[in-house]
N, C-alpha and C positions, 0 to 999 in steps of 0.2 A: 402323317404330316399333311396339313392343309395345302392345297394347291394355291399358289399365288394368283390373285385375280388380276387380269390385265388392266393396265391403265386406260382411262377413257380415250387417250390419243391412240393407243394400240387398237382398241375396238373400232374406232372410227376409220383408222387407216386400213384395217382389215376389210371393212365394208367397201372402202375406196378401191382396193385391189379386186374384190369380187365384181364391182361395177366395171372395172377395166376388162376382166376376163369375159364378162357378159358381152362386151362389144365384139368379141371374136366369134361368138356362136350365134348371136341373134342377127338375122339379116337386116341390112340397112333399109330404111324406108322414110318417106316424108309425106306430109299433107301439104297441099297448097294453102296459102293463107291470104287473108284480105283484111282490110281495116274497117272497123265498124265503130260508130260513135255511140257510147253507152253512158247515160247520165252526164253528157257533155264532155266525156273523156274518150280519147281515141284508144281503141283496143284492137290488138291483132288477134283474129279468130281463124279457126280452121274452116275450110270449105268442105262441106259434107260430100263424101264420095270421091274426094280428090286424092286419096292415098295412092302412092305409087312407090315401087321399089327403087332404091338408089344404091350406088356402090357403098358397101360398108366401109367404115373407117375404124378398124381395130386400134385400140389405144395401147401404146407401149410406154415410152418414156414420159408420155403425157401424165401418167399416173403420179409421177414425182413432181411434175410442174403444176399439178392440180392444186397443191397447197398455195402456191403463188397466185394462181388464177382464182381460186376460191376466196383467198384473202381480198383480192381486187373486187370480186363480185359481191362479197358481203361487207365491203368497206364501211358502208353506212352503219350497220349494226356493230361492227368492231369498234369504230371510233366512238359510237354511242356508249358502248360498255366502258371504254377507257375514260371518257369524259365524266361519266357517271361515277366511276370508281374514284377518280381524282377529286371530284367535287364533294363526295360523301366523306372522303378521308379528312378533308379540311373541316367539315362539319363534325366528324367524330372526334377530332382533336379538341374541339370546343367543349366536349362532354355534354352537349345539349340533348342528344338522343338518350344518353344514360339518365339524365335528369327527367326526361319525358317518360321513359319506361318506368322509372322508380315512382313517379307521380301517378302513372296509370295503374301500377300494381297496388299502390296504396288506396286508390279509388275503388278498385275491385274488392279489396278487403272490407271496405266500408259498406259496400252494397251487397256483399255475399249473404248477409243475414236478412235481407229483405224477403218477406214471406213469398212474394210473387216469383222470386228467382230461386228459392231454395229447391223446389222440385226439379226444375230443369238444370240448374247449376249456372252460376254466373259466368264461368269460363266457357261453357257451351253456348250461352247467349252471345258472348263476345265473338267466338269463332263463327257462329252463324251469321252475325251482322257483317263481319269482315268478308266472309265468303259471298254473301248476298250482294254486297256492294261491288265486288270485283266481277261476279257473274253478270250483274247488270251492265257493267262497263263492257264486258265481252259481247253481250247480246245486243247492246244499243249502238256502240261505235267501234266494235271490233278490237278492243284492247288486246294487244299481243306483246309487241316489243316493249311497250311501256312497263310491263310487269317486272322487267329486269331491275328497274330503278327501285321498286318497292321491296324486292327481295332483301336488299341491304338493311331495310328498316324492320321488316316483319320477322325475319329469321332470328335475329337477336331477341326480339320480343317473345317469340314462341319459346326459345330456350329459357328465358327468364320466367316464363309462366309454368315451366316444368315439362315442356314438350320437347320435340327435337327438330332438326333442320328440315326433315321431310314434312312435318306438320306445317312449318313455316312456308315452305314452297307450295304445299297443297292448298292452303287457304288463300293464296294469292294466284299462283300460276294455274293450278288445276281448276280453281273456281272460275277464273277468267276463261279457261278452256271449255268448261261446261257451258258457260254463257255463249261462247263463240260457236259451239256446236248447236246449241238450242237457239240460234240467232233469231231475234225478233225484228230488229231494224238494222242489222249489220250491213253497212253500205259496201264493204269489201267482199262479202260473199253473196248475201241475199240480193243486194242492189244490183250487182253485176250479173249474177245468174238470171234474175228475172228480166233484166234489161235485154240480155242476149236471147232470152226465150220469148220475147215480145209479150211479156205479162205486165199488168199494172204494177207499178213499183210498190213493194211491201204489201201486196194483196195476200190473202190467206193468213193474216196475222193472228186471227183467233186460235187456230189449231197450233200454230207455232208457239203461242204463249202457253198453251196446254203442254206442249212437248217440253218447253223450257222448264216448267214447274216439275214435270216428271223426271227429267234428266237431273235437275238440281237436287231433288229429293233423294235419288239414288246416290249421286256423287257426294252430297253432304253427309249422308248417313255413313257411307264408307269411311270418310275422313274423320268424322266424329268418333266412330268406333275405334279407329286406330289411335287417335289422339288420346282418348280416355285410357286405352290400354297402356300407352307410354307414360301417361301421367301417374298411373298406379305403379308401374314398374319400368323406370327409365332404361334399365339394362336390356329390355326387350327391343329397344330401338336398333334398327339396322345400321344406324349411323352413330351409335353411342360413343365409340372411340373417336370417330371423325369430328364429332361435335365438341371435343375438348378444345378445339380452336375457338369456338364461340363462347364456351363456358369460361375459358381462361380470359378471353377478352372482356366478358362481363364482370369477372371477379377483379381483374386489373382495373376496371373502370368503376370501382366503388366510389359512391358519391360522398363519402365521409369527408374527403379532403378537397371537395370542390368549393372554391371561393365564390360566394354569392356577391356579385357586383355588377355594375353597369358602367363601363367606361364611356368617355365622351365619344369615342369612335363608333360606338353602337348607335348613339343618337344621330351621328353623321350618316351612317348607313341607313337608318330609318328615314331621314329626310330625302336622301338620294332615291330610295325605292319609292317613297310616297310621291315625290315629284315626277318620277318616271310613269307611275300608274296614272296620276292625274293628267299628264300629257297625253297618254294613249286614250284615256277616257274622253278627253276633249276631241281627239281625232276620230275615235270610234264610239260615239255616244250610245249607239245600240249595236247589239250583236245578234246575228241570225244563227241559231243553233241548228245544224244540219245532222240528220241521220240518213243521208241520201238527199234527194231533192223531191219536192220543194222544201223550204225551211220548215223545221219542226215548230219553232217559236222564236220570237224576237223580243229581247229584253235589254234594258240598260245595265248590262252585267258589269262592264268596266267602271262606270261611275259608282255603282253600288260597292264594288270591290275596293275602290279607292277610299270610300267612306269607312268600310269595315276595317281595312288595313290601318287607317289613321287611328281608329279607336282601339282595336286589339293590340296593334303595335305599341301604342303609347302605354297601355295598361301593362303589357308584358315587360316593357323596358323598366317600368317602375318596380317590377318584381325582381328581375335579374336579366342579364344578357342572354342566358341560356333559354329562357322562355321566349325572348324575342327571336332567337334563331329558330326555335320551334314554330314561331309564327311565320317566319320566312318559308319554312318547309311546308306549312299548311297552305299558304297562298301560292307556293310553287305548284302544288297538286291541283289547286283550284284553277290556276291559269293553264295547266296541262290539259285539263278537261275542256276548258273553254277554247283553248287553241285547237285541239283535235276536232271538237264538234262545231266550232264556229269559223275556223280559219284554215282548215285542212292541214294542220301541222303533222309532220312526220318526224323521223328520228333526228334530223338535223336541228329543227326548231326546239324539240324537247331536250336534246342534249345541251343546246345553248342555254335553255332556261335553267337547267340544273347546274350548269357551269357558273352562271351568274349567281345562283343561290350559294354555291360554294365560296365564290369570291366575297360576296356580301357577308357571309358567316365569318370569314377570315378578317375582314375589315372590322366587323363588330367586336371581335375579340382583341382588337388592337395589334394584330400580327403585322409585322412589316412585310414588304413585298417578297423578300428572299424566303421568309418563313412560309408564306402562302405557297410559293412555288415548290419549296421542299415538301410540304405536306401533299400537294397535288401529285408530285412525282412519286411519292411513297404510295399513294393510292393507286396510281397507274401500275406501278410494279406489282402491287398486291393482287391486282385483278387481270394482269396480262395473260396468265394461263387460260382464263375463261375466254378472252378475246381471240387467242390464237386457235383454239379448237373450233371456234365458229368458222374460221377460214378453212380449216381442214374439212369440216362437214360440207361446206359449200362446194368443195371440189368434187364431191360425189356426183352432184347433179350435172356439173359441167362435163364430166367424163362421159356420162350417158348421152348428153346432148351432142357433144363432139363426135361420139361414136355412131350417131345417127340411128339410135335404137329406141328412143323415147316414143316416137310416132309409131314405130312397129309394134311396140308393146300396147299402146293405146288402141291401135287398129285391131289387134288380136283380141283384146278384151271386149271391145264393142261388138265385134262379130260373134262373140260367144252368146249374145242375148237372143239371137234368132231362134224362133220356134218355141219360146217359153210363153206361159200364160201371163195375165196381168200382174198377179202377185209375184210370180217367178221373175218377170222382167224387171219390176221395180226393185226387187231384192238383189238381182244381178247387177243393176246399175249401182246400187249401194256398195256391193262387194267391189266393183270396179273402181269406184271413187276412193274406197279405202286403200286399195292396192296402189292406185296412182298417187295417192297422198304421200306414200313412202318415198316416191321418186320426185314428186313436185309438191312440196309442203305449202307453197304459196297459194292461198285460197283464190285470190283474184286471177293469178296466172292459170290455175287449174280450171276455173270457170270459163275463161276465154278459150281454153283448149278443148274442153269436153262438152259444154252446153250447146255449141253449134251442131254437134253430132247427136247428143242425147235428146234434145228438144224435138227435132223433126221425127226422130225414131219413135218417140212416145206417141206422136200422132198416128203413126202407122199401126201400132199395136193397140191403140185405143185407151191409153191411160193419160191422165191429166199432166200437162206440162208442169203444173204446180207440184205434183208428186215427184216429178223428175228433179225439180229444184230442191225438194226436201231430201231426196236421196243424195244429192250433191252436198247439201248442207251438213248432214250427219256424217257422211263419208269424209268430208273435209275436216270436221272438228275433232272427233275422238282420237284419231291416230296422231294428231299434232302433238299429243302429250307423251308420245313414246318413240316416234320416229327419229333416228339419229341424224337425219338429213335436215332437221329443223334447226336453223341457227338460233332461234329464240329459246328452244328447249335446252340446247347445249350451252347457250349463254347463261340461262337461269341456273342450271346445275353447276356450272363453273363458278358463278358468284356465290352460290350456297355451299360449294365445296363437296357436292354429292357425286360420287362416281356414277357413271352411266349405268353400269351393270347392277349396282345396288338400287338405283331408281327403277330399272326394269323389273327387278325382283319384287319391288313394292307395288308398282302400279299396274302390272299386267292383269291382275285379277279384276281391277276396276275397269280397265279398258275392255276386257272380255265381256263383262256384264253390260257395260254401256253399249257395246256393239250389238248385243242381243236386244237391249231396250230399243235401240234405234231401229232394228229390223221389225220389232213389234209395232212401233209407232208408225211405220210406213204402211202397214196393212190397211188401216182405215182410210188412207189417202186414195186407195183404189177400190175399196169395197163399200165405202160410205159416202153419202152426199155431204160435203163440208163446204162452208162458205169460202169462196175464192178458189175452189178446186173444180 
């Protein structure tokens, strides 16, 4: 008899209990902290050499209140998931995404006979293009939480193409994670780490680009090999039975009975959105795209977007309301990118953007207010389990913080580097960052905690501060894709309906290989003369 696999909630709660037990055995300790301005933002950083023991705070009943506190701590991501779920449910009821997937699959059938694509395979080309896009987003502006919104679109597409939900998550979330780890201009990791290390912002970009290509080559190859195996034999999928949910949804959403029409309400929605974009284009005639500071480029993006929306929206409405709703989705993604890179948007602004997209989709379909609310609530209900587990995972970090053991662990790990050579030291820094990432998955928070210690230490042992930043960069990136304390990972798996244990069973080999690749990529940073190092 097969042993029943624990539910994701059970696994996460078990880790929460382990964290609580840890607070009884690890001595309490704290670093003194100070405030430092990095890229115009105030950051709380550790004062090197200030570690001192404090009275330990063993956690007891707090283990059970950690769910509440974790929910409060992760409120932004949780509300983000709920709003995204509700908005997409409204859009799903319109059947626009089904029409889009059907049209996309028909397009791939038309081009699969092209001689240039026959050797590689049109599906492989599509997967590579999607992965490259999301990896670039991760490397340039640190896409992370935003991937949750795309899972709802890409997973059904992957199922329709003959793959599974793991493939769908991989080409979005893992691809963005590969880019995040091989960060080129990521302001949330590289920007903060270099700022705290007193390095020129985004210096050493040449070798980081080489690293990004190597990391992507390894990651993409792993994903493509798996995807092709599933395409040939779907029964080999670890989520074959679980994916019945998506297959049933796809089959229930056959487009044979979709009525091709464009109600007057769709035209009203079109003019409302167009007027809104034109208004903002007037207020913000140019936009500075930031990948840190200074601005990367300045363009009249909103005026151009207004013009494109006017043309594409009009043409799509003449075809059917479904293609207009897909146009709304397209421009929602465009404005997401512009908002993040140009106006420092985070989960609140992005959730609001998708919420408006959902409302406009409902209006376009001529739904009355009660029906829009009903569909939104149905979407929230469908995705609630994903949101709740994010709060539970957030409680793990809080238990360790309240138990006063995080700084003790950090101090013990940093002390272990003494007496090693250059290669040994940079590799030990890498190991430490990987370990800490399990406890503190936030890249910006980890940079603020560790770089004030690591950067001065690198001077003492004679290695480049840039090498220390890369050890942080790799250590922060890879384990984000497997650590259960990551609210983003847990949220993504919840939306895709993939149990955490199955995800670990699939991805651990890739993480293992990536960690080795990261260790190898660090060696040239201390043995070779590289630009910016």
